[in-house]
matplotlib code that plots the C-alpha trace (Angstrom):
import matplotlib.pyplot as plt

x = [-96.2, -96.5, -94.9, -96.7, -100.2, -102.8, -105.1, -108.3, -110.9, -113.7, -111.2, -109.2, -113.1, -113.8, -110.5, -110.7, -107.8, -106.9, -106.1, -102.5, -102.7, -102.1, -101.5, -98.0, -98.3, -100.0, -100.9, -103.3, -104.0, -106.4, -109.1, -108.3, -106.1, -103.0, -102.1, -98.9, -99.6, -97.2, -99.1, -100.5, -100.4, -104.2, -105.0, -108.5, -110.6, -110.4, -107.9, -105.6, -102.3, -99.9, -96.3, -95.0, -97.0, -95.3, -93.0, -91.9, -93.2, -91.7, -92.9, -92.6, -94.5, -97.7, -97.4, -97.4, -96.9, -97.3, -96.8, -97.9, -96.0, -99.1, -99.0, -101.7, -101.0, -101.5, -101.4, -102.2, -101.8, -99.9, -98.1, -96.3, -95.7, -94.5, -93.1, -95.0, -91.3, -89.9, -92.1, -93.2, -89.7, -89.1, -92.0, -91.4, -87.3, -88.1, -90.9, -87.7, -86.1, -83.9, -83.0, -79.9, -78.5, -77.6, -75.6, -77.0, -74.1, -73.8, -77.3, -77.2, -79.0, -82.0, -82.6, -84.2, -86.7, -88.1, -90.8, -93.2, -95.4, -95.0, -94.3, -95.4, -93.4, -92.1, -94.8, -92.6, -89.8, -90.2, -87.9, -86.4, -85.1, -82.4, -83.2, -84.0, -84.1, -87.3, -88.7, -91.0, -87.9, -87.6, -83.9, -83.8, -86.4, -85.1, -81.3, -83.3, -84.8, -81.4, -80.2, -83.2, -82.8, -79.3, -80.2, -83.2, -80.4, -77.7, -79.9, -82.2, -85.8]
y = [-20.6, -24.6, -27.0, -29.8, -28.0, -30.9, -31.2, -29.5, -32.4, -31.8, -31.3, -35.0, -36.4, -35.4, -37.0, -39.7, -42.2, -45.5, -48.1, -48.0, -43.6, -41.5, -37.7, -37.0, -33.1, -30.1, -26.6, -24.1, -22.5, -19.6, -22.2, -24.9, -27.6, -28.6, -32.2, -34.6, -38.3, -41.0, -42.0, -38.8, -35.0, -33.6, -30.7, -28.3, -28.9, -32.9, -33.6, -35.9, -36.3, -39.2, -39.1, -41.1, -38.5, -35.6, -34.4, -31.0, -28.9, -25.4, -22.6, -19.3, -16.1, -17.7, -20.4, -24.1, -25.0, -28.7, -29.7, -34.0, -36.1, -35.3, -32.0, -31.1, -27.7, -27.0, -24.0, -22.9, -19.9, -21.6, -18.7, -20.7, -24.0, -25.7, -29.1, -29.4, -28.4, -31.3, -34.0, -33.8, -33.4, -36.2, -38.2, -37.4, -38.9, -41.8, -43.0, -42.9, -46.2, -44.8, -41.9, -41.3, -40.0, -40.8, -39.3, -39.6, -39.5, -35.8, -34.7, -33.6, -36.4, -38.2, -38.5, -42.1, -42.2, -44.9, -44.5, -46.4, -46.1, -46.3, -50.0, -50.6, -51.9, -50.0, -48.4, -47.1, -45.2, -41.4, -40.5, -36.7, -35.1, -32.1, -28.5, -28.1, -31.7, -32.7, -35.6, -36.7, -37.6, -40.8, -41.3, -39.4, -41.4, -44.8, -43.6, -43.2, -46.5, -48.6, -46.3, -47.3, -51.0, -50.7, -49.3, -51.9, -54.8, -53.3, -52.2, -55.2, -52.8]
z = [-22.1, -20.7, -23.3, -21.0, -21.2, -22.2, -24.9, -23.8, -23.2, -25.7, -28.7, -27.0, -27.6, -30.8, -32.2, -34.3, -33.3, -34.8, -32.8, -31.5, -32.1, -29.7, -29.1, -28.6, -29.3, -30.0, -31.0, -31.3, -35.1, -36.0, -36.7, -34.1, -33.0, -34.8, -33.5, -33.7, -33.4, -33.5, -37.3, -38.9, -38.4, -37.9, -39.0, -37.8, -40.4, -40.4, -42.2, -42.0, -42.9, -42.3, -42.0, -44.9, -47.0, -46.1, -48.6, -46.9, -43.8, -43.1, -40.7, -41.8, -40.9, -42.1, -39.7, -40.9, -44.4, -45.2, -48.5, -49.3, -51.6, -54.1, -54.3, -52.1, -49.6, -46.6, -44.5, -40.7, -39.1, -35.8, -34.1, -31.4, -32.7, -29.7, -29.8, -33.3, -35.5, -33.8, -33.6, -37.2, -38.3, -36.5, -37.3, -41.7, -41.0, -39.1, -42.6, -44.5, -45.2, -48.2, -49.4, -52.0, -54.2, -57.2, -60.3, -64.0, -67.1, -67.5, -66.9, -62.8, -60.3, -59.0, -55.4, -54.5, -51.7, -50.1, -47.5, -45.1, -42.7, -38.9, -38.2, -41.4, -45.2, -48.1, -49.8, -53.2, -54.3, -54.9, -57.9, -57.3, -60.8, -59.8, -60.8, -64.4, -65.2, -66.9, -65.3, -68.5, -71.0, -71.3, -71.3, -68.5, -66.8, -68.0, -66.4, -63.2, -63.1, -63.7, -60.9, -59.0, -59.8, -58.7, -55.8, -54.6, -55.0, -53.3, -49.9, -50.5, -50.0]

ax = plt.figure().add_subplot(projection="3d")
ax.plot(x, y, z, "-o")
ax.set_aspect("equal")
plt.show()
């Protein structure tokens, strides 16, 4: 299969691309085309997933699975992903400004992640607690927030 095959003209015309947005790569899925632009992943049902909202993405025997930061799961059957995995990984990684794991006193740790859209300002921080820790525990949250303030001050973000 030629990885440089072009997106069909009718599909390209149907895209609602934003100013400055361009198609980087695509793959055919069971429902249409999964398209990676420089700003977002476009799914066949019209869903637009900005890269800064992607928590995890992976391929398996079912195809592409994308989990967003808000917990929404998208699954697309993609038998031949072409350059989609590499492009998606690179674009998601490009949104990460800070990714730092901090140990919490006697409790494990928390990963502090700051993200931004391509060319934009930092949107905010995500606290990802180690497995087994309760993110709703007020004492644990207070420790994580304190660690976050230290990281923000030291990195100027």
